N, C-alpha and C positions, 0 to 999 in steps of 0.2 A: 544982208537980211536973214534973220533966223528962219529955219525951215518951219513950216506950219502944218497943222493938222486941220482938216476940214470936217466940221460936224454940221451937216445940214445947212451949209451956207455961212455959218459963223466959224471963226477961226481962233485957235489958241496956239501960242508959240511952243515949240518943243525945246527942251533944254539940252541941245547938243553942245559939245565943246565949241568955243569960239574959233572961227576959221577952220572948222573941221573939214569943210569941202563937201559935206553930205548933200545929196540932192533932196528932192521933195519927198516927204513922208506924209501919207494921208490915211485917215480912217474914214471910210465913206458912210454917210447916211444916205438915204435913198429917196429924198425928195427931188422934184424937178430942179430946184435951185442948186442942189449939190451936184446933180448930174452935169449941169452946164459948166460948173467949175472944174469938172474932171476931164474935159476934152481938151487935149493939148496937141500941139504940133509935134510930129515925129522927127523933126529936124531942128537942131540947135547949132547954128553956125557950122563948124567943121566936125563937131562931136556927133557921134551916133547916139540917138535917143531911143530907149527901149521902154515901152509902157507895160507894166506888170501889175497883176492882181494877186493878192494873197488871200486864200480861203482860210480863215482863222478858226481852228477846230477846238480850241481850248484856251483857258486862262492859265498862265504859269503858276506854279506853287508860290505862296506868298513871299518867300525869301528871294526867289528869282524875280518876281514882279517888282519888289521893292528896289532891287539893285539894277536890274536890266530892263525893266519895263515890260510891255506886252510882247507877244510873239511877233507882232508887226515890227516893233523896234529891234528885237533880236534878229530877225531876218534882214532888216535894213543894214545893221552892222555887219552881218555875215557877208552880204552881197558887196558892200563897200570894201570890206577887208579882202575879199577875193579879187576884186578889180585892182586894189593896191598891190597885192601879192603878184599879180600878173603884169604890173606896170601899165595898166590901162585906165587908171583913175582919171586921167586928163583926156581920154579919148571916148569914154562912154558916160553918158548921162542917163539915169533911169528914174522913173517914178514908180512907187509901190503903193497901191491902194488896198486897204484891208477891208474884208467883209466877214462879219461874224456869222458863220453858217450855223452855229448852235442856236441862233435866233432866226434861222432860215432867211438870212440876208445874202443876196447874190449880186454879181455885177449886172447892171442894167443892159438890156438888149442892144442899146445904142453903142455900147463899148465892146460888143462882141463882133461887130461888123468888120470885115477886112478893110484895111486902109485907114480906119478912123478910130480904132480902139486898141485893145490889148494884144500884144504879140505873144504874151505868155501868162499862164496862170499857175501859181504854186499852191500846193495844199500842205498845210502844216501837220505836225504831229498832234496827238491827243492822248489823254489818259483813258478815254473811252475805247471800247472795242469796236472795230469796223463792222462787226456782225451783230452788234447790240440792237435789240428791237426798240429803237427810239425814233420818233417821227423825224427829227432833224437828220439822222443818219440815213433813213430811207430817202428823204428829199435830196440830200447831198449825193448819194450814190446814183440816183436817177439823173440828176442835173449833170453830173460829170459824164455819164454815159452819153447823154443827149448832146452836150456841147462838143465832146471829143469826136462824135460822129458827124454832127451837122456843121461844125465850125472848124474844119481841119487846119485852117491857117493859124489857129491858136495852139502854141506848144503847151504841153503840160509837164510839170515837175512835181512829183509826189514824194514826200518825206515821211518815212515811218508809217503813221496812220494814213497819210496821203497815198503812200505806196499800196497799202492794203485796200483803201477805198477804190483806187483806180483798178486794181485787180478784180474786185467784186463788180465794179461798174461795167467791165469789159469782158465778162465771161469766166473769171477766175474765182478764187475762194480765199477766205481768211479764217483761220482757226486758232485756238489756244495751242501754243507749242508745248507738247508733253515734256520736253526737256526743261522747260522753265525759263527764267529770265536770261537775257543777254544784256550785260551792263558794262559800260566803260569802253575804252578803246579796244577794238576787235580786229583781228586780221581776217580779211576775206580774200579768197582765192579767185582771181579773175579768169573768166573764160576767154576765148579768142576774141569775141566781140568786146568784152571788157577791156582787154589789152589795147584794142584799136581805139577805143574811146578815151581811156584814161592815160594811156602811154605809161612809160616807166616800168617798174617792177611788176611781176605777176601777182604780187600781194599788195592789197590796199588796206590802209588802216583808217577806221572810222569809229566815232563814238556811237554807242548803242544805248537804248533805253526801251526795251520791249519784252513782252512775253507772249504776244500773238505773232503769227507769221503767215506768209503766203506759201502754201506747201507745194505749189506747182505753177506753171506758166499759163496765163490766159492765152486764148487763140491769137495768133499773129505776133506774139511777143518773143523777144530773144533774151536769153539769160546773160547777165553781166558778171555775176559773182555769186559765190556760196561761202558759207562758214561751216564749221563743224556742227553747229547746232541749228542753223537755218539754211536750207538749200537754196532759197531765193533771196539773195541779198541785194538785188537790183535787176532791172529789166528795161528794155527799150522796145518801142514800136516804131518802125520806120515808115515813111511815106512810100506807097506803091508807085510804080512808074505808070502814070496815067496820062502823060503828056502835058501836065500842067506845070506850074512853076514851083510846086511844093516838093522840096527835096530834103534828104537827110532824116533826122530824128524828129518824130512827132511827139512822142511821150517818153519821158525818162523818169525812173523811180529808183530810190534807194531805201532799204529797210532801216539804215542807221540815221544819225543826226549830224550832218556836216555843220549845221548852224550852232551846235552846242560847244561851248568852251568847257574845259575841265571843271571850272568853278560852278557852272550851271549843273553839270552832272552831279557834282558833290552835293549841291543843295537839294536836288531832286531825291538823291539817295537818302539824305538826312530826313526829308519829309516822309518818304515811304517806309523808312525804318521805324519812325515814331508811330506811324499809322498801323504798323504790323503787316503791311502788304509785302514787304521783303523780309526774307529770313536772314539770320545773322551771317551765314556763309556767303550769300549773295551780296550782302552789304560789304563785307570785308573784301571780297574779290573785286567788286565794282569800284570801291574806293582806290584800290591798288591800280587797277587798269585805267581809271579816269585820268590819271596824271601821265600816262604814257602818250607819246607823240601821236597825233592823228593828222590826217591829210584833208581835213574838211575845207579849209580855205585854199588849199593848194590844188591837188589833182582833181578833187571832186568839184570845187568851185569852178575850176577851169572848164570841166565837162558841162556843168550847168550853164555857164555863159555861152559855151559853144552851141548847146542845144537851143538856147534862146536867141541865137542868130547874131552874136557879136561878130562883126565882119573880120576883125583882126585875127580871130581864131579859126576862121573857116578856110583859109587859103594857105 
């Protein structure tokens, strides 16, 4: 059966390749009918099932949207590719529900309760600035802070704009980087905490597409990596030892885009060049670096699935 998207109780098939093995992909509307459709068992035979929500903070540029779909579909492919890279595609099943937070749509309270809802919430990138004086950004920042504090069983993963929103929501800041754009595959140097989480070399390669950044660490966070132009390339907040069953990493963020392929980066560069947002030197260098090897589906994907509690990666 083809995967299906749920729109307020009605369904439309997604055109994934036949026999792709992809799990369920859903864009959530927020009527009671759709909520009942979203509640799923967290066990599927011998496979581990992980329920995830994606807070969608933007619509891709037209060329990306036409070829790859919305950011819900981009993240779905990224997460599946990461599991395949890790050899865990047959061991882990996940659902990914999308919420368009630019329209102030958020997961219902029923799906934020422990044991019956989401284990993890991902926050996408955006062309907007995390410090912009927009109602939906104010609402999103407050919601993230409230849920991260009151629902600690839910893990958070912030990507680029999501990294910046989490910083602002939990006591940090986001500003325009005076250095300018960081575009294409970039080497970031890992801290000791970063080496423990990502393993491998002390340098990590990740696609970038940003000119805002988080200049420092929010309280209780630990730095994962830095680049020449951005001192905070990722961070984590761990559970404190309070005698409960919550252990490990509660919140994980990266400034880059592990979900972006080189082609997606090229298409965004093309769009921003035509709009005049990027200068010619940034465009030239970004195009060169976009084709360099990155570790999005490899080391970074592994870290994300580990944070989200995939059993095979925890021991």
